[in-house]
C-alpha positions in Angstrom: -59.4 -140.1 28.7 -56.0 -141.3 29.8 -53.8 -139.6 32.4 -54.6 -137.2 35.2 -57.3 -134.8 34.2 -58.2 -131.4 35.8 -61.8 -130.4 35.9 -63.1 -126.8 35.8 -66.3 -125.0 36.3 -67.0 -121.4 35.4 -70.3 -120.9 37.2 -72.2 -117.9 35.8 -75.7 -116.6 36.5 -76.8 -117.5 32.9 -74.7 -120.6 32.1 -72.1 -123.0 33.5 -69.0 -123.6 31.4 -67.4 -127.0 32.1 -64.0 -128.2 30.9 -61.5 -131.0 31.4 -57.8 -131.1 30.4 -54.4 -132.2 31.6 -53.3 -128.6 32.2 -54.7 -125.1 32.2 -53.4 -124.4 28.7 -54.8 -127.6 27.2 -58.6 -128.1 27.3 -59.6 -131.5 25.8 -63.3 -131.2 26.2 -65.8 -128.5 27.2 -69.5 -127.8 27.2 -72.0 -125.3 28.5 -75.2 -125.9 30.4 -77.9 -123.3 31.4 -77.9 -122.1 35.0 -81.3 -123.3 36.3 -82.0 -124.2 40.0 -79.0 -125.6 41.9 -80.2 -129.2 42.1 -80.7 -129.4 38.4 -77.6 -127.5 37.4 -75.1 -129.1 39.7 -76.4 -132.6 38.9 -76.1 -132.0 35.2 -72.5 -130.8 35.7 -71.6 -133.8 37.8 -73.0 -136.2 35.1 -70.9 -134.5 32.5 -67.7 -134.9 34.5 -68.5 -138.5 35.2 -69.0 -139.1 31.5 -65.6 -137.6 30.6 -63.8 -139.9 33.0 -62.4 -139.2 36.5 -60.8 -135.9 37.3 -58.2 -135.6 39.9 -58.8 -132.0 41.0 -61.5 -129.5 40.4 -61.4 -125.7 40.2 -64.6 -123.7 40.6 -64.8 -120.0 39.5 -68.3 -118.9 40.6 -70.5 -115.9 40.4 -71.0 -114.3 43.8 -70.9 -113.1 46.4 -69.2 -116.2 47.8 -67.4 -117.4 50.9 -63.9 -118.2 49.9 -62.3 -118.1 53.4 -60.7 -121.5 54.1 -61.2 -121.0 57.8 -65.0 -120.4 57.5 -67.6 -123.1 57.9 -69.3 -121.5 55.0 -66.3 -121.9 52.6 -67.3 -122.9 49.1 -70.8 -121.4 49.3 -72.5 -118.8 47.2 -73.9 -116.4 49.8 -76.4 -113.5 49.3 -76.7 -113.5 45.6 -79.8 -112.0 43.9 -79.9 -115.1 41.7 -83.2 -116.9 42.8 -82.7 -120.2 44.6 -78.9 -119.9 44.9 -78.5 -118.2 48.2 -76.3 -120.3 50.5 -75.7 -122.9 47.8 -72.8 -125.2 48.9 -71.4 -125.5 45.4 -67.9 -126.6 46.4 -69.1 -129.1 49.0 -71.5 -130.7 46.4 -68.7 -131.5 44.0 -66.3 -132.6 46.7 -68.9 -135.1 47.8 -70.0 -136.2 44.3 -66.5 -136.4 42.6 -64.4 -137.2 45.7 -61.6 -134.9 44.7 -59.9 -131.7 46.1 -61.7 -128.5 45.1 -60.2 -125.0 44.7 -62.8 -122.3 44.9 -62.8 -118.6 44.0 -64.9 -115.9 42.2 -65.3 -116.0 38.5 -63.6 -112.6 38.1 -60.6 -113.6 40.3 -60.1 -116.6 38.1 -60.3 -114.6 35.0 -57.8 -112.1 36.4 -55.4 -114.9 37.2 -55.7 -116.2 33.6 -55.2 -112.8 32.0 -52.3 -112.1 34.3 -50.6 -115.4 33.2 -51.2 -114.5 29.6 -49.5 -111.1 30.0 -46.4 -112.5 31.7 -44.4 -112.5 28.5 -44.8 -108.7 28.3 -43.5 -108.1 31.8 -46.9 -107.2 33.3 -46.8 -107.4 37.1 -50.2 -106.1 38.1 -53.7 -106.4 36.5 -57.3 -105.9 37.3 -60.2 -107.6 35.5 -63.6 -106.0 35.2 -66.5 -108.0 33.8 -69.5 -105.9 32.5 -72.5 -108.1 32.0 -75.6 -109.2 34.0 -73.6 -107.8 36.9 -70.3 -106.0 37.3 -67.5 -107.6 39.2 -63.7 -107.3 39.4 -60.6 -109.4 40.2 -57.2 -108.1 41.1 -53.7 -109.7 40.8 -50.6 -107.9 42.2 -47.1 -109.5 41.7 -48.7 -112.8 40.8 -51.0 -113.0 43.8 -54.8 -112.6 43.7 -55.9 -110.0 46.2 -58.9 -111.0 48.3 -58.9 -109.0 51.5 -61.4 -110.2 54.1 -63.6 -111.7 51.4 -63.1 -110.7 47.8 -63.3 -107.4 45.8 -66.7 -106.0 44.9 -65.7 -103.5 42.3 -69.2 -103.3 40.8 -70.5 -101.6 44.0 -68.5 -98.4 44.0 -70.4 -95.1 43.5 -69.3 -93.3 40.3 -70.1 -89.6 39.7 -73.3 -89.3 37.7 -73.0 -88.5 34.1 -74.7 -85.1 33.3 -77.1 -86.9 30.8 -78.1 -89.6 33.3 -79.3 -87.9 36.5 -82.9 -89.1 36.4 -82.2 -92.9 36.5 -82.3 -94.3 40.0 -80.2 -97.4 39.3 -81.2 -101.0 39.6 -78.9 -102.4 42.3 -81.2 -103.8 45.1 -78.6 -102.8 47.7 -77.1 -99.6 46.5 -79.3 -98.2 43.7 -76.9 -96.1 41.6 -73.7 -97.9 42.2 -71.6 -99.0 39.2 -73.5 -102.2 38.7 -76.8 -100.4 39.2 -75.9 -97.9 36.4 -73.8 -99.7 33.9 -74.6 -103.4 33.9 -76.5 -105.0 31.1 -79.9 -105.0 32.9 -79.3 -101.3 33.9 -78.8 -100.4 30.2 -82.1 -102.2 29.2 -84.0 -100.7 32.2 -83.6 -97.2 30.9 -83.1 -97.6 27.1 -85.2 -100.7 26.4 -82.4 -102.6 24.5 -78.9 -103.9 25.1 -76.0 -101.5 24.4 -75.0 -103.4 21.3 -78.5 -103.0 19.9 -78.5 -99.2 20.3 -77.3 -96.9 17.4 -73.6 -96.0 17.4 -74.5 -92.4 18.1 -76.8 -93.1 21.0 -75.8 -91.3 24.2 -75.8 -94.6 26.1 -72.4 -95.5 24.7 -70.7 -92.4 26.1 -72.6 -92.7 29.4 -71.7 -96.3 30.0 -68.1 -95.7 28.9 -67.8 -92.8 31.3 -69.0 -94.9 34.3 -66.6 -97.8 33.5 -63.7 -95.4 32.8 -64.2 -93.9 36.3 -63.7 -97.4 37.7 -60.6 -97.9 35.6 -59.2 -94.5 36.8 -59.9 -95.5 40.5 -58.0 -98.8 39.9 -55.1 -96.9 38.3 -55.0 -94.2 41.0 -55.5 -96.3 44.1 -53.7 -99.5 43.2 -51.4 -98.4 40.4 -52.2 -101.5 38.3 -50.6 -101.7 34.9 -53.7 -103.0 33.1 -57.4 -103.1 33.5 -58.9 -105.8 31.3 -62.6 -105.3 30.4 -64.6 -108.5 29.8 -68.2 -109.6 29.9 -71.1 -109.5 27.5 -71.6 -105.7 27.5 -67.9 -105.2 26.8 -68.4 -107.0 23.5 -70.2 -103.9 22.2 -68.3 -102.6 19.2 -66.0 -99.8 20.1 -66.9 -99.8 23.9 -63.4 -100.8 25.2 -61.8 -98.1 23.0 -64.3 -95.5 24.3 -63.5 -96.6 27.9 -59.8 -96.3 27.3 -60.1 -92.8 25.8 -62.3 -91.6 28.6 -60.0 -93.0 31.2 -57.1 -91.1 29.7 -59.2 -87.9 29.8 -59.9 -88.5 33.5 -56.2 -89.0 34.2 -55.4 -85.7 32.5 -51.7 -86.8 32.3 -51.2 -86.9 36.1 -50.7 -90.6 37.1 -47.0 -91.5 37.2 -47.5 -94.8 35.4 -48.2 -92.9 32.2 -48.6 -95.1 29.2 -48.1 -98.2 31.2 -51.6 -97.9 32.5 -53.7 -99.6 29.8 -57.3 -100.4 29.3 -57.8 -103.4 27.0 -59.9 -106.3 26.0 -59.2 -109.8 27.3 -56.2 -111.5 25.6 -58.0 -114.8 26.1 -61.4 -113.6 24.9 -64.2 -115.7 26.4 -61.8 -118.3 27.7 -60.4 -116.2 30.6 -62.8 -117.6 33.2 -62.6 -121.3 32.4 -58.8 -121.1 32.0 -58.6 -119.5 35.4 -60.8 -122.2 36.8 -58.3 -124.8 35.4 -55.5 -122.9 37.0 -57.4 -123.1 40.3 -57.7 -126.9 39.8 -54.0 -127.2 39.2 -53.3 -125.6 42.5 -55.9 -127.5 44.5 -54.2 -129.6 47.3 -55.7 -132.7 49.0 -54.5 -131.6 52.4 -55.5 -128.0 52.2 -57.7 -126.5 54.9 -60.4 -125.8 52.3 -60.5 -129.5 51.4 -60.9 -130.6 55.0 -63.3 -127.9 55.9 -65.5 -128.6 52.9 -66.8 -132.0 54.1 -67.2 -131.2 57.9 -70.9 -131.6 58.5 -72.0 -129.3 55.7 -75.6 -129.2 54.7 
């Protein structure tokens, strides 16, 4: 491939999406590989990038939790994930060493939020949150063009929603919090109490209203606390027919006409569909700087 190429990784708990292209809006090659153990998965990704020709910069959008603090010795690592074998995985350092290029690193949901925000710029959108509902639940936030990280990064899946009146007997599956949002409304939580994915359950099954209610509570919190204009709902569970519409309707009920943003508060499906995460990873790559603190920190005696 001729010219300077960006590389991108959307690292998920089930699969890694890999892409190269000259810019975030132009992907020239992409592939998916299953997420196995770190040694196998990262080596397969490195071989794919090598086969596509040299990349000049790499963006990694990873499942978490992660350490994305440029001043931290642990920068670029996946930290205390429940994914077996991946605790303390130095994913950014691995690719810096193997590919020899600057690496930008963030969570998969922050990257998706960046991409969706960029896609909404033509409509004057200035604030956006992205919620992914899948194997886990995570969220990213962009205000006035800047991703919001705080001391680490948002963990929107671990708020405690009010229990739905038809769902008081389920303890939740989160190993840390039990009945938090992820423990109640993630894909595994749905299967744990109903034995099937949400999309496999009949349209009139009460699970649809229960899950929509929990996600709508998260949307209402984002609208009320942060006054974001949009909450974009992505992830595998969100692909269930009619779910995003149910969430939007329930969010409006919870608001009860009070919030001053009114109709500007919108719940919607991703404009970029399944490409939000990998597009965001390419945006991270485009912003990676050879002299950044993260790049220097990443190769200082890391194991």
